[in-house]
N, C-alpha and C positions, 0 to 999 in steps of 0.2 A: 793333643789333649790340652784343654784350656786350664791354665792355672786358676786356682780359687783361693779366696782369702776369707777364713772364718771370721776374723775381726782384726782391726788394727791394734796389735798388742805389743808387749814386751816381753822378752825372754825372761821367765822367772822360775820354771820348774825343771831345770836341767837335773838329770839324774835323780828323779823322784824316788826316795827311799822311805818306806813307811817304817816307823819304828815305835812300837807301843810298849809301854810298861806292861809286865805280865798281868798283874792284877787289873789295870786300868783297861787294857785291850780286851780282856776276857769279859769284863762287865758291859763294856760298850757293845761288844759283839752280841752278846745274849739279849741286851735290851732292844737293839735295833734290828737284829735278825739277819744274818748272813753278810755277805759282802759282795763286791762287784769290782770290775776294772774301771779305773779313772785315767783318762788321758789328759795330759797337761799341754796346752797349746801356748805359743809365745810369738810376739812380733814387736813393733815399735812405731810410735807416733814421734817423728824426728824433730830435733832442733836444728834450724837452718845452717848454723855456722860450725856445727860439731862434726868431727871426722869420727870420733870414737868416745864412747863413754862406758868404761869398764868399772865393775863393782863386784864385790864378793857377796854372795847370798849366804848367810850363815844360820838361817833358820826360817822355816815356813810351817805354821800350824793351821789347822782348820778347826774352828770351834763349833760343836754341835748345838742344835737348837735347844734352849733351856739352860745353856751354860754348863754342860758337862765337861769333863776333862778334854782339852783340845788334842787333836790327833797330829802328831809331828809327821810331816812329810819331807822336810829337809832338815837335817840336823847339823849342829855346830861342829860335830865330829866329821863331817863330810861337807865342807863349804864348797860352793860352786862359783867359779869366776865367769862373768858374763860381760860381753861387749854389746850394750843395748843398741848402739847406733848401727850395728852390723845387719839389722833386720828392717831397715826403712821400708815400709809398705808391704811387709810380707807376713806370712804366718808359718810357723813350723812346730813340730812336736818335739818335745824334749825327752819324754819318757811316758810309760804307762805303768800304773801300779794297782794293787788291790787295796781297797778301802772298806771299812765297815759300812753296811747299810744304814741309812738314816738322813736327816736333814742337817745341813751345815749352813750357818748364818754368817759366819765371819772368817776372814783370813788374816793372819798375823805374820808380818814379813819383816825380817831383820837383815840389814845391809851393812857392810864395812868396806873400807879401802876404795872410796870412789876416785875415779881418775878421768879427767876430761882432756882430750886432745883435739885441738882446733887447727884450722888451716890459716896461716898467717899470709894474707894476700898483700901485705905492704911491701914484700920483697918479690923479686922476679928471679927465677920461677918461685911460686909459693912454696912454703914449707910447713911441715906439721910441727906443732908446738904443744907440749903437755904443760898445762897450767896447774898451779897449786890449787887443790880441790878439797873440800870439806863439806860436812853436812851443815845445814843452816843452823841446827841446834847447838853446834859446837861440840857435840859428842862424837866419840869414835864409832859408835853404832847407832843407826837410825832404825827405829822399829815403828812400823806403821800398822795400824789395825783398820781393816776395811771391810764394810758390810758386803756380803755376797748378794747382789741383786740381779734377778731374782734369786731366791735362796737355791742351794744346790741339794737336790733330792737324789740320794742313791738307793736304787732298789736292788734287793738281792739278785745277782746273776745278770743284771742289766747294765751293761757298760755306759759310761757317761763321760763327758768332756768338761773341762774347766779352763776358762781363759782368764789370765791374769794381765790386765791392760796397765802397762806402765806408760805414763805420758811424759816423754822426755822433754817435751816443749814446756810444759808446766813445771816440771821438777827442777830445771837449771835456771837459776836466778840471773838477772841482768841488772845493770845500773840504769840511770836515766838516759844515757846516751844509747842504750841497747847493747853494750859490751857485756860479755859473760864475766861474772864476778868470780866464779869458782865455787860458789855456794850452791848446795843441792838440797831441795826440800822435797823428798819422794812423794809422787802423786800417783794413785792407782785407782783402777776400777776393775772389780772382779765379778764374773758372771759365768753361767754354764754356756757351753756351746750349743749351736743349733744342730739338732740331730735329724738327718734325713736318710732316706733309703738309698740314694745314690751316693752321697759323699760320706755316709756313715756318721761318725762323731766329728768329722772334719777333714778338710783337704790340708795337705802339707806342701807349701810352695817355695820353701827354702831349705832343703835338706840336702846337705853334701858332707863329704868326709872321705875317710880312707878305709877300704875294705880290709877286714881282719882275718876272716874265714868264709868259706863257702860251703853249703850243703845242697847237693843236686837231688835230694829227696826230702819228703816231709810225711810226718804221721798224721797231718791233717789233709783230708782229701781235697780241700779247697786250694791248696797250695802244691806247686811242683818242687819247691825248694826254698832256700833262703840263703841270706849272707848276713854276717855281723858287720856293722858300720861304726867306726870310731869317729866321733864328732870332734870339732876343734877343741872342746873343753877336756877331751880324753875319755869321756863317757862312751858307752857303746849302745846301740840299739839293734834288735833283730829286724831285719827288712825281709818280708815274705814276697814271693814272687808267684804269679800264676801263668797260665798259658797264654794269656792276653798281655802279659808284660812286654813292652817294647825295649829293645836294646840297641844302643848306637855306639859305634867304635869298638864293639866287642861282639863276639860270636855267641850271644846268649849267656844264660847263667854259668854254664860250665867254662866260659871264656874269662870270667872274672877271677882275678888272683889277688892274694894278699898284698897290700902295698898300693894298690890301684886307687886313684883319686876318681870318685864318682859324684855326679849330680843326679838327684832323684826327685821325681814328681810322684807323690803317693798320697794315700789317705789312711785313716784309721778306721776300720770297719766296725760293725755293730758288736762285735765280739772283743773289741780293743787291740786287734792285731794291726801292725803296720803293713799295708800292702802297696807295693811298687807298681805304679802304671808305666812309668818310663825311667830308664837308667842309662845315663851316658857315662862312659869311661874314658880317662886319659890313659896314655901309656903308663906302665907301671913305673912308680917312682923307685928309685934306688939311691945310692950314694952319690950318683952323678947327676941327678936331676930333682927338681922340686916344683911344685905348683904354688905360686903366690897368688893370693886373692885379695882384691882391694880396688880402689878408685883412682882412675887417671886424673891427675891434678894440673898438668900442663902438657902441651904437645908442640914440637918443633919440627918443621916449620909451621906457623899458625894456619897457613893456607896451603893446599896442595898435599902431595903425598907425604905422611909423616915419616920421618927418619929416626926420631927418638921421642920418648915421652917419659915424664916422671909419674911415679905411682906410690900411693900411700898403701903400705902392706898391713892388711888387717888379720889375715889368716895365712898359714903355710902348711903345706902337706908334702913330705913329712916335717917335723919340726926341725928347723935349721937355724934357730936363733943365734947360734955362735957366728953364723955367716950373715944372716938378715935378721936383725932384731924386730920383733913385732912392733907395730905402730911407728915404723921408720919409713924413710923415703928411699926409693931406688930409681935409678935411671935405666931405661930399657931401650935397646937398639931394636929397630925393625930392619931386618935384612931381606935379601932376595930369597932366603930360605925359610923365612918366617911364615908359618900357615896361620891365616886369620879366618875365623868362622864364628857362626852364632851357635850358642848352647843349644843342643837338641831339645831340651824341655821347653826352650823359649821360642822355638821355631813357629809354633801356632800363632804367636803374636805378630810375627812378620807377615802379615796379610798383604802388605804392599810389595813384598818381595825385594826389599831393599837389600843392598850388598854391604857387608862389613868388610872393609879393606883399609889400606893405608891412607886412603882419601877420606874415608868417613870416620876414621879414628878421632876422637875428641875428648877433651877434658870433661869430667863428670860422668864418663861411662864407667860401668862396673865391669871388671874383667878378671879372668883367671889366666895367668901367664906361666908357661912351662919354661923354666930356666935352667942352664947347667950350674951345678954347684960342685966346687972343687975344694976339698979339705975342709978345714974349720976356720980359715982366715977370713975376717969380715970383709965384705965386698958390697958395693953400691951401684955397680955398672954390670949390666948383663945383656947378651945377645938373646932374644927371645926365639925359642924353637917353635912356639905356638901361642897365639892370643885368642881367647874365647870370650865374645860378648855375651854378657849375662843380663838378665832383666834387673831393673832397679827402681826404686821409688823416688819421685821428685816433688818437692813441696813448692807450692806457689799459689798465685791468685790469678784468676781470669781477667784478661785485658780485653776491652771491647765486647763484641757480640759474636757468638758462636755461628759458624756457617754450617747449616743443616741440609742434609741431602733431602730431595724430594721423596726418596723411597723409604726413609726411615729417620725418625728423631733420634736414633742411636748413632747414626753414621754422619760424620762430617768432620770439622776441624775447628780449633779455636787457639787463640794465642794465650800461653801461660808465662807469666813473669815469675821465674823460679828463684829460690833463695838457697840453692845448694852451695856448699863451701866453695867450689871452684867455678861456678857460673852465677853468682849472685847478681840479681837485677837483670839478667839477660832474657829476652823474650825468645820463647821456642814454640814451634807449631805443633800442637798435639792433634793427631789424626786419630779418629775413633772408627769402629767397625760394627757390623750388626750384633757381634757377640761381644763387644766390650761391656764389661760389667760396671754398672753404677751402683754405689753402696752407701749406707749410713745416710738415708734421707734423699739421696740422688736417684733419679729415675731415668733421665736421658739428658741430652744437651740442653733442652729447654729448661731444666731445673738448676742450671749453673748460673751464678751470680757473682759479681766482683767482690762482694763482702765475705765470701766463703774462703776458708783456707783448705786447699786440695792437695791431695797426695795422688799423683798419676804414675801409676806403675807400668812400665813397658821397656821398649828397646829404643835408645837414643843414637841418632846418626847425626853427623855433620855433612849436609849436602852442598856441594860446591856450585851447583847450577840448578835451574828450574826443574821441577818434576811434577807428575800428575798422579794423584792417589784418589780413589773413590770418585773419579771423574772431576777432581777439583785440582786446579794448578796452584802450586806453591813456588814463589819466587826464591831464587838462591843468590848468593850463598846464605845458608843459615842452618839452625838446628831443627830437626824433625824427630818427634817422639811418637812412634807407634804404640798406642795405649791398649792394655789388656784390662786394665781395671782403674777406675776413678773413685776415690773415696773423700768424703768430706770429714775434716777433723773438727770435732766440736769445740 
């Protein structure tokens, strides 16, 4: 199944909770007539040198047309902590809620406690460094009002989706030399999602967390069961399954158990339900194991089979911060017992059949690593039981002219000079296929120019020798990125 991206957006609606004042909500409900389900999607337009950008969302309201009382969808009594940089090039759903029918023209967003972590490449190996961060206004809280374009129209009993586009690249300020100053001026674009009969309110292509509970039956005849998923934020989502849901590393829905780390490809249907298309499970986490999710920042040796690598830890399942603090660096040993593989939902992107192993492990890859955890003593060195390569988004610019296959202008290759924290300025070969998606004004390889800033989402490998993909030969050694989607950043 091909992962899709509704829009390049940033995580804003985690745990959407509608809270209406009794009199205000009753008036709004009667004036607009009924209510409907609203799905909130999130993603990220990344900044090149940022490993992590964390902030607390302390309030989000939607203003009805005509200036009626705004509807609170995230309240200060239940703030949400978000790492925007975790969603480079992806789209995910944070929650679905019921909202009064009507037309909404503006979103008002309040943020506090911003925190930027960059990769310091002036030392070897590079290290993560959290810098002093503040809002450009100098205030403790940044409140931004953004017009919803086009306006969000909710009809009674007709589900809808809303995308909150946070542009990290335009929000984080730099000085004349291009260095990040630590000042943040939040920039947003808010718009409804595109509703289709196939993808419903939108596809979800970066959804993962820990299973909390499982039900092998459903009162809805469209589903065979469901499970409750706990997100990194601590919020939970109900994930529905059908007879067509594919399971990997587990024997179907009944094989899921509380504590398992799972990665999911799903969509939100026309009724506002989250429906899983693919589910991949790791072994059940317990007091002796955890899954660390993050980015490879350096590999040793630099050529040949990797024996160790350093990793920036963005998420962990279960929470083991007493041992491995979030946004810290750890060193991981690759042993003869370490199992390396590609994440099941990402397999469709691997159309060239490349192999993920110790030879192709490289910096800038996004991975989930299963490691043993002993007690609560802080640790920064682990032997990996398993390493799973995940899709990731890479920002850069086209260099030269694409090579286009005679069979299709969607198929070919081009050189991308990327600006990811751990591979800044390095050229990589991007390979495209007949079902590679081109988005946001791009149509195919002929629409690419050097003046565009691109986000290429896919699977990154380091190939030590020459190889042939799509009938085209690529010299080695070098980086090869199999692309599932290419998006232009405005």
